[in-house]
Jmol script that loads the backbone (N, CA, C; Angstrom):
load data "model"
ATOM      1  N   UNK A   1     102.336 105.672  90.866  1.00  0.00           N
ATOM      2  CA  UNK A   1     101.212 105.710  91.793  1.00  0.00           C
ATOM      3  C   UNK A   1     100.912 107.152  92.214  1.00  0.00           C
ATOM      4  N   UNK A   2     101.951 107.939  92.439  1.00  0.00           N
ATOM      5  CA  UNK A   2     101.740 109.333  92.846  1.00  0.00           C
ATOM      6  C   UNK A   2     101.026 110.128  91.766  1.00  0.00           C
ATOM      7  N   UNK A   3     101.373 109.858  90.498  1.00  0.00           N
ATOM      8  CA  UNK A   3     100.696 110.519  89.383  1.00  0.00           C
ATOM      9  C   UNK A   3      99.198 110.195  89.404  1.00  0.00           C
ATOM     10  N   UNK A   4      98.857 108.943  89.623  1.00  0.00           N
ATOM     11  CA  UNK A   4      97.448 108.540  89.658  1.00  0.00           C
ATOM     12  C   UNK A   4      96.731 109.157  90.849  1.00  0.00           C
ATOM     13  N   UNK A   5      97.387 109.214  91.991  1.00  0.00           N
ATOM     14  CA  UNK A   5      96.789 109.834  93.178  1.00  0.00           C
ATOM     15  C   UNK A   5      96.499 111.311  92.935  1.00  0.00           C
ATOM     16  N   UNK A   6      97.398 111.966  92.220  1.00  0.00           N
ATOM     17  CA  UNK A   6      97.218 113.393  91.931  1.00  0.00           C
ATOM     18  C   UNK A   6      96.141 113.613  90.860  1.00  0.00           C
ATOM     19  N   UNK A   7      96.109 112.737  89.866  1.00  0.00           N
ATOM     20  CA  UNK A   7      95.174 112.881  88.749  1.00  0.00           C
ATOM     21  C   UNK A   7      93.759 112.431  89.103  1.00  0.00           C
ATOM     22  N   UNK A   8      93.639 111.420  89.941  1.00  0.00           N
ATOM     23  CA  UNK A   8      92.333 110.859  90.298  1.00  0.00           C
ATOM     24  C   UNK A   8      92.157 110.792  91.814  1.00  0.00           C
ATOM     25  N   UNK A   9      92.247 111.920  92.513  1.00  0.00           N
ATOM     26  CA  UNK A   9      92.195 111.874  93.987  1.00  0.00           C
ATOM     27  C   UNK A   9      90.883 111.306  94.527  1.00  0.00           C
ATOM     28  N   UNK A  10      89.774 111.587  93.852  1.00  0.00           N
ATOM     29  CA  UNK A  10      88.478 111.088  94.328  1.00  0.00           C
ATOM     30  C   UNK A  10      88.413 109.577  94.273  1.00  0.00           C
ATOM     31  N   UNK A  11      89.120 108.991  93.334  1.00  0.00           N
ATOM     32  CA  UNK A  11      89.083 107.541  93.174  1.00  0.00           C
ATOM     33  C   UNK A  11      89.758 106.844  94.348  1.00  0.00           C
ATOM     34  N   UNK A  12      90.828 107.423  94.859  1.00  0.00           N
ATOM     35  CA  UNK A  12      91.562 106.802  95.955  1.00  0.00           C
ATOM     36  C   UNK A  12      90.756 106.798  97.254  1.00  0.00           C
ATOM     37  N   UNK A  13      89.739 107.646  97.336  1.00  0.00           N
ATOM     38  CA  UNK A  13      88.862 107.646  98.505  1.00  0.00           C
ATOM     39  C   UNK A  13      87.874 106.479  98.436  1.00  0.00           C
ATOM     40  N   UNK A  14      87.639 105.959  97.231  1.00  0.00           N
ATOM     41  CA  UNK A  14      86.627 104.925  97.021  1.00  0.00           C
ATOM     42  C   UNK A  14      87.163 103.504  97.117  1.00  0.00           C
ATOM     43  N   UNK A  15      88.453 103.290  96.833  1.00  0.00           N
ATOM     44  CA  UNK A  15      88.966 101.922  96.794  1.00  0.00           C
ATOM     45  C   UNK A  15      89.215 101.391  98.203  1.00  0.00           C
ATOM     46  N   UNK A  16      89.033 100.091  98.338  1.00  0.00           N
ATOM     47  CA  UNK A  16      89.213  99.462  99.647  1.00  0.00           C
ATOM     48  C   UNK A  16      90.282  98.369  99.575  1.00  0.00           C
ATOM     49  N   UNK A  17      91.313  98.613  98.779  1.00  0.00           N
ATOM     50  CA  UNK A  17      92.408  97.665  98.636  1.00  0.00           C
ATOM     51  C   UNK A  17      93.709  98.436  98.436  1.00  0.00           C
ATOM     52  N   UNK A  18      94.818  97.767  98.617  1.00  0.00           N
ATOM     53  CA  UNK A  18      96.133  98.371  98.410  1.00  0.00           C
ATOM     54  C   UNK A  18      96.439  98.361  96.915  1.00  0.00           C
ATOM     55  N   UNK A  19      96.639  99.532  96.303  1.00  0.00           N
ATOM     56  CA  UNK A  19      96.900  99.578  94.860  1.00  0.00           C
ATOM     57  C   UNK A  19      98.207  98.871  94.482  1.00  0.00           C
ATOM     58  N   UNK A  20      98.165  98.177  93.340  1.00  0.00           N
ATOM     59  CA  UNK A  20      99.353  97.522  92.779  1.00  0.00           C
ATOM     60  C   UNK A  20      99.486  98.014  91.342  1.00  0.00           C
ATOM     61  N   UNK A  21     100.326  98.990  91.117  1.00  0.00           N
ATOM     62  CA  UNK A  21     100.458  99.592  89.795  1.00  0.00           C
ATOM     63  C   UNK A  21     101.704  99.032  89.117  1.00  0.00           C
ATOM     64  N   UNK A  22     101.517  98.534  87.896  1.00  0.00           N
ATOM     65  CA  UNK A  22     102.606  97.962  87.119  1.00  0.00           C
ATOM     66  C   UNK A  22     102.756  98.696  85.794  1.00  0.00           C
ATOM     67  N   UNK A  23     103.921  98.546  85.205  1.00  0.00           N
ATOM     68  CA  UNK A  23     104.178  99.063  83.869  1.00  0.00           C
ATOM     69  C   UNK A  23     104.540  97.860  83.003  1.00  0.00           C
ATOM     70  N   UNK A  24     103.869  97.705  81.863  1.00  0.00           N
ATOM     71  CA  UNK A  24     104.127  96.546  81.017  1.00  0.00           C
ATOM     72  C   UNK A  24     105.527  96.619  80.418  1.00  0.00           C
ATOM     73  N   UNK A  25     106.149  95.454  80.270  1.00  0.00           N
ATOM     74  CA  UNK A  25     107.503  95.388  79.727  1.00  0.00           C
ATOM     75  C   UNK A  25     107.537  94.617  78.410  1.00  0.00           C
ATOM     76  N   UNK A  26     106.914  93.484  78.387  1.00  0.00           N
ATOM     77  CA  UNK A  26     106.975  92.632  77.204  1.00  0.00           C
ATOM     78  C   UNK A  26     107.954  91.487  77.402  1.00  0.00           C
ATOM     79  N   UNK A  27     107.668  90.381  76.724  1.00  0.00           N
ATOM     80  CA  UNK A  27     108.507  89.195  76.803  1.00  0.00           C
ATOM     81  C   UNK A  27     108.209  88.319  75.584  1.00  0.00           C
ATOM     82  N   UNK A  28     108.874  87.171  75.503  1.00  0.00           N
ATOM     83  CA  UNK A  28     108.617  86.263  74.382  1.00  0.00           C
ATOM     84  C   UNK A  28     107.182  85.736  74.409  1.00  0.00           C
ATOM     85  N   UNK A  29     106.685  85.470  75.603  1.00  0.00           N
ATOM     86  CA  UNK A  29     105.344  84.892  75.745  1.00  0.00           C
ATOM     87  C   UNK A  29     104.252  85.824  75.201  1.00  0.00           C
ATOM     88  N   UNK A  30     104.413  87.150  75.400  1.00  0.00           N
ATOM     89  CA  UNK A  30     103.407  88.115  74.937  1.00  0.00           C
ATOM     90  C   UNK A  30     103.816  88.773  73.617  1.00  0.00           C
ATOM     91  N   UNK A  31     104.875  88.284  73.007  1.00  0.00           N
ATOM     92  CA  UNK A  31     105.396  88.834  71.751  1.00  0.00           C
ATOM     93  C   UNK A  31     105.815  90.302  71.892  1.00  0.00           C
ATOM     94  N   UNK A  32     106.311  90.648  73.068  1.00  0.00           N
ATOM     95  CA  UNK A  32     106.882  91.963  73.278  1.00  0.00           C
ATOM     96  C   UNK A  32     105.919  93.104  73.565  1.00  0.00           C
ATOM     97  N   UNK A  33     104.600  92.814  73.642  1.00  0.00           N
ATOM     98  CA  UNK A  33     103.658  93.918  73.852  1.00  0.00           C
ATOM     99  C   UNK A  33     103.314  94.152  75.323  1.00  0.00           C
ATOM    100  N   UNK A  34     103.553  93.164  76.168  1.00  0.00           N
ATOM    101  CA  UNK A  34     103.293  93.337  77.596  1.00  0.00           C
ATOM    102  C   UNK A  34     101.930  92.884  78.055  1.00  0.00           C
ATOM    103  N   UNK A  35     101.130  92.317  77.164  1.00  0.00           N
ATOM    104  CA  UNK A  35      99.768  91.910  77.523  1.00  0.00           C
ATOM    105  C   UNK A  35      99.452  90.549  76.923  1.00  0.00           C
ATOM    106  N   UNK A  36      98.727  89.752  77.686  1.00  0.00           N
ATOM    107  CA  UNK A  36      98.217  88.472  77.188  1.00  0.00           C
ATOM    108  C   UNK A  36      96.743  88.421  77.527  1.00  0.00           C
ATOM    109  N   UNK A  37      95.925  88.074  76.550  1.00  0.00           N
ATOM    110  CA  UNK A  37      94.490  87.966  76.787  1.00  0.00           C
ATOM    111  C   UNK A  37      93.793  89.306  76.649  1.00  0.00           C
ATOM    112  N   UNK A  38      92.540  89.293  76.990  1.00  0.00           N
ATOM    113  CA  UNK A  38      91.705  90.495  76.874  1.00  0.00           C
ATOM    114  C   UNK A  38      90.999  90.754  78.193  1.00  0.00           C
ATOM    115  N   UNK A  39      90.703  92.013  78.412  1.00  0.00           N
ATOM    116  CA  UNK A  39      89.935  92.424  79.585  1.00  0.00           C
ATOM    117  C   UNK A  39      89.004  93.540  79.149  1.00  0.00           C
ATOM    118  N   UNK A  40      87.817  93.545  79.666  1.00  0.00           N
ATOM    119  CA  UNK A  40      86.817  94.533  79.267  1.00  0.00           C
ATOM    120  C   UNK A  40      86.944  95.800  80.111  1.00  0.00           C
ATOM    121  N   UNK A  41      86.993  96.928  79.427  1.00  0.00           N
ATOM    122  CA  UNK A  41      86.862  98.224  80.075  1.00  0.00           C
ATOM    123  C   UNK A  41      85.549  98.766  79.539  1.00  0.00           C
ATOM    124  N   UNK A  42      84.535  98.779  80.386  1.00  0.00           N
ATOM    125  CA  UNK A  42      83.180  99.058  79.912  1.00  0.00           C
ATOM    126  C   UNK A  42      82.567 100.287  80.556  1.00  0.00           C
ATOM    127  N   UNK A  43      81.558 100.766  79.886  1.00  0.00           N
ATOM    128  CA  UNK A  43      80.781 101.903  80.360  1.00  0.00           C
ATOM    129  C   UNK A  43      79.318 101.496  80.209  1.00  0.00           C
ATOM    130  N   UNK A  44      78.635 101.257  81.311  1.00  0.00           N
ATOM    131  CA  UNK A  44      77.252 100.792  81.271  1.00  0.00           C
ATOM    132  C   UNK A  44      76.374 101.820  81.974  1.00  0.00           C
ATOM    133  N   UNK A  45      75.423 102.381  81.233  1.00  0.00           N
ATOM    134  CA  UNK A  45      74.526 103.381  81.821  1.00  0.00           C
ATOM    135  C   UNK A  45      73.465 102.711  82.689  1.00  0.00           C
ATOM    136  N   UNK A  46      73.301 103.175  83.917  1.00  0.00           N
ATOM    137  CA  UNK A  46      72.285 102.620  84.828  1.00  0.00           C
ATOM    138  C   UNK A  46      70.916 103.249  84.550  1.00  0.00           C
ATOM    139  N   UNK A  47      70.236 102.779  83.524  1.00  0.00           N
ATOM    140  CA  UNK A  47      68.963 103.403  83.161  1.00  0.00           C
ATOM    141  C   UNK A  47      67.918 103.195  84.244  1.00  0.00           C
ATOM    142  N   UNK A  48      67.408 104.300  84.735  1.00  0.00           N
ATOM    143  CA  UNK A  48      66.283 104.314  85.654  1.00  0.00           C
ATOM    144  C   UNK A  48      65.345 105.412  85.167  1.00  0.00           C
ATOM    145  N   UNK A  49      64.242 105.601  85.845  1.00  0.00           N
ATOM    146  CA  UNK A  49      63.262 106.585  85.364  1.00  0.00           C
ATOM    147  C   UNK A  49      63.833 107.994  85.316  1.00  0.00           C
ATOM    148  N   UNK A  50      64.690 108.333  86.257  1.00  0.00           N
ATOM    149  CA  UNK A  50      65.276 109.676  86.277  1.00  0.00           C
ATOM    150  C   UNK A  50      66.152 109.914  85.042  1.00  0.00           C
ATOM    151  N   UNK A  51      66.957 108.940  84.693  1.00  0.00           N
ATOM    152  CA  UNK A  51      67.827 109.071  83.533  1.00  0.00           C
ATOM    153  C   UNK A  51      67.021 109.038  82.230  1.00  0.00           C
ATOM    154  N   UNK A  52      66.042 108.181  82.164  1.00  0.00           N
ATOM    155  CA  UNK A  52      65.187 108.118  80.971  1.00  0.00           C
ATOM    156  C   UNK A  52      64.481 109.452  80.767  1.00  0.00           C
ATOM    157  N   UNK A  53      63.950 110.015  81.836  1.00  0.00           N
ATOM    158  CA  UNK A  53      63.294 111.332  81.749  1.00  0.00           C
ATOM    159  C   UNK A  53      64.263 112.407  81.258  1.00  0.00           C
ATOM    160  N   UNK A  54      65.504 112.356  81.726  1.00  0.00           N
ATOM    161  CA  UNK A  54      66.506 113.337  81.308  1.00  0.00           C
ATOM    162  C   UNK A  54      66.744 113.250  79.806  1.00  0.00           C
ATOM    163  N   UNK A  55      66.848 112.036  79.280  1.00  0.00           N
ATOM    164  CA  UNK A  55      67.043 111.876  77.838  1.00  0.00           C
ATOM    165  C   UNK A  55      65.806 112.316  77.059  1.00  0.00           C
ATOM    166  N   UNK A  56      64.639 111.975  77.565  1.00  0.00           N
ATOM    167  CA  UNK A  56      63.402 112.358  76.875  1.00  0.00           C
ATOM    168  C   UNK A  56      63.208 113.869  76.850  1.00  0.00           C
ATOM    169  N   UNK A  57      63.670 114.543  77.878  1.00  0.00           N
ATOM    170  CA  UNK A  57      63.555 116.004  77.937  1.00  0.00           C
ATOM    171  C   UNK A  57      64.681 116.685  77.165  1.00  0.00           C
ATOM    172  N   UNK A  58      65.583 115.868  76.602  1.00  0.00           N
ATOM    173  CA  UNK A  58      66.667 116.377  75.775  1.00  0.00           C
ATOM    174  C   UNK A  58      67.538 117.404  76.521  1.00  0.00           C
ATOM    175  N   UNK A  59      67.855 117.079  77.794  1.00  0.00           N
ATOM    176  CA  UNK A  59      68.679 118.013  78.569  1.00  0.00           C
ATOM    177  C   UNK A  59      70.126 117.953  78.080  1.00  0.00           C
ATOM    178  N   UNK A  60      70.919 118.917  78.470  1.00  0.00           N
ATOM    179  CA  UNK A  60      72.294 119.038  77.981  1.00  0.00           C
ATOM    180  C   UNK A  60      73.158 117.871  78.462  1.00  0.00           C
ATOM    181  N   UNK A  61      74.223 117.619  77.705  1.00  0.00           N
ATOM    182  CA  UNK A  61      75.165 116.567  78.061  1.00  0.00           C
ATOM    183  C   UNK A  61      75.798 116.855  79.422  1.00  0.00           C
ATOM    184  N   UNK A  62      76.053 118.135  79.706  1.00  0.00           N
ATOM    185  CA  UNK A  62      76.642 118.508  80.990  1.00  0.00           C
ATOM    186  C   UNK A  62      75.720 118.097  82.150  1.00  0.00           C
ATOM    187  N   UNK A  63      74.417 118.327  81.986  1.00  0.00           N
ATOM    188  CA  UNK A  63      73.455 117.957  83.040  1.00  0.00           C
ATOM    189  C   UNK A  63      73.377 116.439  83.196  1.00  0.00           C
ATOM    190  N   UNK A  64      73.441 115.729  82.068  1.00  0.00           N
ATOM    191  CA  UNK A  64      73.404 114.267  82.142  1.00  0.00           C
ATOM    192  C   UNK A  64      74.649 113.750  82.856  1.00  0.00           C
ATOM    193  N   UNK A  65      75.813 114.333  82.570  1.00  0.00           N
ATOM    194  CA  UNK A  65      77.041 113.931  83.251  1.00  0.00           C
ATOM    195  C   UNK A  65      76.954 114.195  84.749  1.00  0.00           C
ATOM    196  N   UNK A  66      76.349 115.318  85.136  1.00  0.00           N
ATOM    197  CA  UNK A  66      76.163 115.620  86.557  1.00  0.00           C
ATOM    198  C   UNK A  66      75.260 114.573  87.207  1.00  0.00           C
ATOM    199  N   UNK A  67      74.189 114.211  86.511  1.00  0.00           N
ATOM    200  CA  UNK A  67      73.255 113.203  87.017  1.00  0.00           C
ATOM    201  C   UNK A  67      73.970 111.860  87.182  1.00  0.00           C
ATOM    202  N   UNK A  68      74.776 111.486  86.199  1.00  0.00           N
ATOM    203  CA  UNK A  68      75.510 110.227  86.270  1.00  0.00           C
ATOM    204  C   UNK A  68      76.531 110.240  87.396  1.00  0.00           C
ATOM    205  N   UNK A  69      77.156 111.389  87.629  1.00  0.00           N
ATOM    206  CA  UNK A  69      78.118 111.494  88.722  1.00  0.00           C
ATOM    207  C   UNK A  69      77.416 111.278  90.068  1.00  0.00           C
ATOM    208  N   UNK A  70      76.216 111.833  90.215  1.00  0.00           N
ATOM    209  CA  UNK A  70      75.432 111.638  91.442  1.00  0.00           C
ATOM    210  C   UNK A  70      75.117 110.155  91.661  1.00  0.00           C
ATOM    211  N   UNK A  71      74.970 109.425  90.561  1.00  0.00           N
ATOM    212  CA  UNK A  71      74.630 108.004  90.638  1.00  0.00           C
ATOM    213  C   UNK A  71      75.870 107.118  90.712  1.00  0.00           C
ATOM    214  N   UNK A  72      77.060 107.750  90.852  1.00  0.00           N
ATOM    215  CA  UNK A  72      78.335 107.048  90.949  1.00  0.00           C
ATOM    216  C   UNK A  72      78.614 106.185  89.712  1.00  0.00           C
ATOM    217  N   UNK A  73      78.284 106.722  88.544  1.00  0.00           N
ATOM    218  CA  UNK A  73      78.525 106.052  87.268  1.00  0.00           C
ATOM    219  C   UNK A  73      80.016 105.983  86.978  1.00  0.00           C
ATOM    220  N   UNK A  74      80.491 104.825  86.533  1.00  0.00           N
ATOM    221  CA  UNK A  74      81.887 104.649  86.156  1.00  0.00           C
ATOM    222  C   UNK A  74      81.996 104.694  84.642  1.00  0.00           C
ATOM    223  N   UNK A  75      82.661 105.732  84.122  1.00  0.00           N
ATOM    224  CA  UNK A  75      82.900 105.776  82.684  1.00  0.00           C
ATOM    225  C   UNK A  75      84.069 104.842  82.353  1.00  0.00           C
ATOM    226  N   UNK A  76      84.416 104.758  81.056  1.00  0.00           N
ATOM    227  CA  UNK A  76      85.475 103.833  80.641  1.00  0.00           C
ATOM    228  C   UNK A  76      86.815 104.164  81.291  1.00  0.00           C
ATOM    229  N   UNK A  77      87.102 105.441  81.442  1.00  0.00           N
ATOM    230  CA  UNK A  77      88.372 105.823  82.052  1.00  0.00           C
ATOM    231  C   UNK A  77      88.446 105.357  83.503  1.00  0.00           C
ATOM    232  N   UNK A  78      87.387 105.605  84.251  1.00  0.00           N
ATOM    233  CA  UNK A  78      87.385 105.200  85.660  1.00  0.00           C
ATOM    234  C   UNK A  78      87.451 103.680  85.793  1.00  0.00           C
ATOM    235  N   UNK A  79      86.742 102.982  84.934  1.00  0.00           N
ATOM    236  CA  UNK A  79      86.790 101.522  84.932  1.00  0.00           C
ATOM    237  C   UNK A  79      88.211 101.036  84.642  1.00  0.00           C
ATOM    238  N   UNK A  80      88.879 101.698  83.695  1.00  0.00           N
ATOM    239  CA  UNK A  80      90.252 101.336  83.367  1.00  0.00           C
ATOM    240  C   UNK A  80      91.221 101.627  84.486  1.00  0.00           C
ATOM    241  N   UNK A  81      91.064 102.776  85.138  1.00  0.00           N
ATOM    242  CA  UNK A  81      91.953 103.139  86.252  1.00  0.00           C
ATOM    243  C   UNK A  81      91.812 102.127  87.386  1.00  0.00           C
ATOM    244  N   UNK A  82      90.595 101.656  87.609  1.00  0.00           N
ATOM    245  CA  UNK A  82      90.380 100.608  88.620  1.00  0.00           C
ATOM    246  C   UNK A  82      91.228  99.386  88.285  1.00  0.00           C
ATOM    247  N   UNK A  83      91.255  98.992  87.018  1.00  0.00           N
ATOM    248  CA  UNK A  83      92.057  97.841  86.599  1.00  0.00           C
ATOM    249  C   UNK A  83      93.554  98.115  86.740  1.00  0.00           C
ATOM    250  N   UNK A  84      93.963  99.358  86.532  1.00  0.00           N
ATOM    251  CA  UNK A  84      95.369  99.722  86.738  1.00  0.00           C
ATOM    252  C   UNK A  84      95.729  99.537  88.207  1.00  0.00           C
ATOM    253  N   UNK A  85      94.890 100.043  89.100  1.00  0.00           N
ATOM    254  CA  UNK A  85      95.167  99.960  90.532  1.00  0.00           C
ATOM    255  C   UNK A  85      95.112  98.528  91.055  1.00  0.00           C
ATOM    256  N   UNK A  86      94.361  97.673  90.381  1.00  0.00           N
ATOM    257  CA  UNK A  86      94.294  96.257  90.747  1.00  0.00           C
ATOM    258  C   UNK A  86      95.478  95.471  90.188  1.00  0.00           C
ATOM    259  N   UNK A  87      96.283  96.127  89.340  1.00  0.00           N
ATOM    260  CA  UNK A  87      97.435  95.464  88.751  1.00  0.00           C
ATOM    261  C   UNK A  87      97.091  94.613  87.547  1.00  0.00           C
ATOM    262  N   UNK A  88      95.925  94.839  86.933  1.00  0.00           N
ATOM    263  CA  UNK A  88      95.474  94.031  85.806  1.00  0.00           C
ATOM    264  C   UNK A  88      95.941  94.569  84.456  1.00  0.00           C
ATOM    265  N   UNK A  89      96.288  95.833  84.386  1.00  0.00           N
ATOM    266  CA  UNK A  89      96.792  96.457  83.169  1.00  0.00           C
ATOM    267  C   UNK A  89      97.603  97.668  83.569  1.00  0.00           C
ATOM    268  N   UNK A  90      98.113  98.415  82.593  1.00  0.00           N
ATOM    269  CA  UNK A  90      98.861  99.610  82.961  1.00  0.00           C
ATOM    270  C   UNK A  90      98.181 100.869  82.409  1.00  0.00           C
ATOM    271  N   UNK A  91      98.596 102.003  82.947  1.00  0.00           N
ATOM    272  CA  UNK A  91      97.964 103.285  82.626  1.00  0.00           C
ATOM    273  C   UNK A  91      98.050 103.612  81.139  1.00  0.00           C
ATOM    274  N   UNK A  92      99.207 103.353  80.548  1.00  0.00           N
ATOM    275  CA  UNK A  92      99.411 103.663  79.134  1.00  0.00           C
ATOM    276  C   UNK A  92      98.388 102.922  78.261  1.00  0.00           C
ATOM    277  N   UNK A  93      98.140 101.675  78.564  1.00  0.00           N
ATOM    278  CA  UNK A  93      97.186 100.884  77.781  1.00  0.00           C
ATOM    279  C   UNK A  93      95.759 101.397  77.982  1.00  0.00           C
ATOM    280  N   UNK A  94      95.405 101.767  79.194  1.00  0.00           N
ATOM    281  CA  UNK A  94      94.061 102.313  79.441  1.00  0.00           C
ATOM    282  C   UNK A  94      93.857 103.596  78.646  1.00  0.00           C
ATOM    283  N   UNK A  95      94.834 104.486  78.683  1.00  0.00           N
ATOM    284  CA  UNK A  95      94.705 105.739  77.943  1.00  0.00           C
ATOM    285  C   UNK A  95      94.645 105.503  76.431  1.00  0.00           C
ATOM    286  N   UNK A  96      95.348 104.501  75.945  1.00  0.00           N
ATOM    287  CA  UNK A  96      95.290 104.169  74.515  1.00  0.00           C
ATOM    288  C   UNK A  96      93.872 103.747  74.120  1.00  0.00           C
ATOM    289  N   UNK A  97      93.222 103.013  75.002  1.00  0.00           N
ATOM    290  CA  UNK A  97      91.898 102.482  74.712  1.00  0.00           C
ATOM    291  C   UNK A  97      90.795 103.526  74.894  1.00  0.00           C
ATOM    292  N   UNK A  98      90.863 104.320  75.942  1.00  0.00           N
ATOM    293  CA  UNK A  98      89.740 105.216  76.266  1.00  0.00           C
ATOM    294  C   UNK A  98      89.831 106.607  75.655  1.00  0.00           C
ATOM    295  N   UNK A  99      90.978 107.017  75.188  1.00  0.00           N
ATOM    296  CA  UNK A  99      91.099 108.375  74.629  1.00  0.00           C
ATOM    297  C   UNK A  99      90.909 108.390  73.137  1.00  0.00           C
TER     298      UNK A  99
END
end "model"
wireframe off; spacefill off
backbone 0.3
color backbone group
């Protein structure tokens, strides 16, 4: 938990629940991998006129990222970290998927 607090300090200001961080172990039921089922870690762009105009004007990726940050856009990593803090998956699995 301390590693996540240090790595994602801005995120801890946004959550309104007590974090539950787990590390997967594996068992017979999950065939030793530590996970059962699937969960979506998604990145959905909130298209509005401002964002559409930015793409049409072919502005830099850095400027688009700044615009998305202003709009509180959650990329795949942030979406995954939220699931880690909710106790739905672990950090290692999120990094495997998003990196």
